[in-house]
C-alpha positions, 0 to 999 in steps of 0.5 A, spaced: 799 354 610 794 351 604 799 348 599 801 351 592 796 346 589 791 348 592 792 355 591 792 354 583 785 350 585 782 356 588 784 361 583 781 356 577 775 355 580 774 362 581 775 364 574 771 358 572 764 360 577 765 367 576 769 370 572 774 373 576 782 372 574 786 372 581 791 369 575 795 375 576 796 377 583 802 375 587 801 367 589 805 369 596 800 375 598 794 371 595 796 364 600 796 369 606 790 372 605 786 366 603 790 362 609 788 369 613 780 368 612 780 361 612 782 362 620 778 368 620 771 363 618 773 357 622 774 352 615 776 345 617 779 344 611 781 348 604 775 344 601 770 346 606 773 353 604 773 352 596 765 349 596 763 355 600 766 359 596 764 355 589 756 354 591 755 361 595 756 367 591 754 371 597 760 368 601 764 369 595 764 376 595 766 376 602 772 372 600 774 376 595 773 383 599 777 380 604 782 377 599 783 384 595 783 389 601 789 393 601 792 397 608 792 405 608 793 411 611 792 418 611 798 422 609 802 416 608 809 417 606 809 425 608 815 427 604 811 425 598 805 429 600 810 435 601 813 434 594 805 434 592 803 440 596 810 444 594 811 442 587 806 438 583 799 443 585 803 449 583 803 446 576 796 443 577 793 450 578 795 452 571 789 448 568 781 450 568 779 444 571 783 438 575 782 431 574 785 426 579 784 418 579 785 414 585 786 407 583 785 401 588 783 407 593 781 402 598 777 406 604 779 412 602 784 415 607 788 417 600 783 421 597 782 425 603 789 427 604 789 429 596 782 433 597 785 436 603 791 439 600 787 441 594 782 445 598 788 448 602 792 450 595 784 453 593 783 448 588 778 443 590 772 447 587 775 446 580 777 439 582 774 432 581 777 426 584 775 419 581 776 413 587 776 406 584 777 399 587 775 393 585 772 392 592 764 394 594 766 393 601 771 398 602 768 403 597 762 404 602 767 406 607 771 411 603 764 413 601 761 416 608 768 419 610 768 416 616 774 413 619 776 411 626 778 416 631 783 413 634 787 414 627 786 421 628 792 423 632 797 419 627 793 422 621 794 429 624 802 428 625 803 425 618 799 431 616 804 436 619 809 433 617 807 434 609 807 441 611 800 442 613 799 449 617 791 448 619 788 445 625 788 438 622 781 436 627 778 443 622 776 437 617 772 433 621 767 432 627 768 427 632 763 423 635 762 416 638 769 414 636 769 415 630 771 422 625 767 424 619 770 428 614 767 434 612 761 434 606 765 439 602 770 435 601 766 428 599 762 431 594 768 432 590 769 425 589 766 420 584 767 413 588 765 407 582 767 399 583 773 398 577 777 392 576 785 393 574 786 386 572 780 387 566 777 394 566 779 399 561 780 406 561 774 411 562 777 418 562 783 422 562 786 425 568 792 430 570 794 425 576 793 418 577 795 415 584 796 407 584 800 407 591 802 400 594 797 396 590 802 394 584 806 390 589 800 384 590 801 383 582 805 379 578 811 383 573 805 382 567 800 384 571 803 390 574 805 392 566 799 391 564 796 396 570 802 401 568 799 401 560 793 402 562 795 408 567 799 411 561 793 410 556 789 415 562 794 419 563 794 427 560 801 429 557 805 432 562 800 429 567 803 426 573 803 419 576 804 417 582 805 409 586 808 406 592 815 406 595 816 399 593 813 400 585 817 403 579 815 404 572 822 402 569 820 395 567 813 397 564 814 403 560 820 407 555 824 411 560 824 417 555 816 418 556 816 420 564 821 424 568 821 422 575 820 428 581 825 429 585 826 421 589 819 420 590 815 414 586 812 420 582 813 421 575 811 426 569 808 424 563 812 428 558 811 424 551 
């Protein structure tokens, strides 16, 4: 494991050379991820790794992509998606147009999950899903809508547990060990890079997802991200976070009302 002082050197040098601020990320998570990429790429020492990052901009991009990647899956936490299906979508249905932002979308499984829910509710035609991430590599994967076929059994079970009634395999074509999702879903998605650390709001949304991203941030950065979402969310819009995340310490409690026991809040003022 690298030393704490080495991690701080890495954070400072990345900011100095590239202007990218990792200072608000959880140190424990960063340390694990730096160690992982050093082992993966066979560096004999931390300073060999640091030198490569500083003087090879292509390698810097690879390192940042590896360090900022998040793990995701389709219909993760089916009870959450059941509440979306049964309680939230009927409310969104009253709107003339629905804008949804998936912040920190990673490789896009959650975006496709939501698109499927919208299609089944007859709302996809009047919806647009903005999917953003800091990581250009995972965005390329998300844009293609191609996922490993071996994951479809688990995703299909999640889908059924969330209240899905259709044949899940009707949403994709199986080919050479991959599942390629329908273009009808993809054409309602807009993918772009966005940095929750430094970028600002870019639209007003009826719903914002940022699930299992804030756990990688320290308290200050979590509060900054929550305030960004608050600025970007319309009155009576919804904010969805991950199972270990909360808005409790970041924003006035009377501005939001929690939906059931899910990590899902409605902006009421």
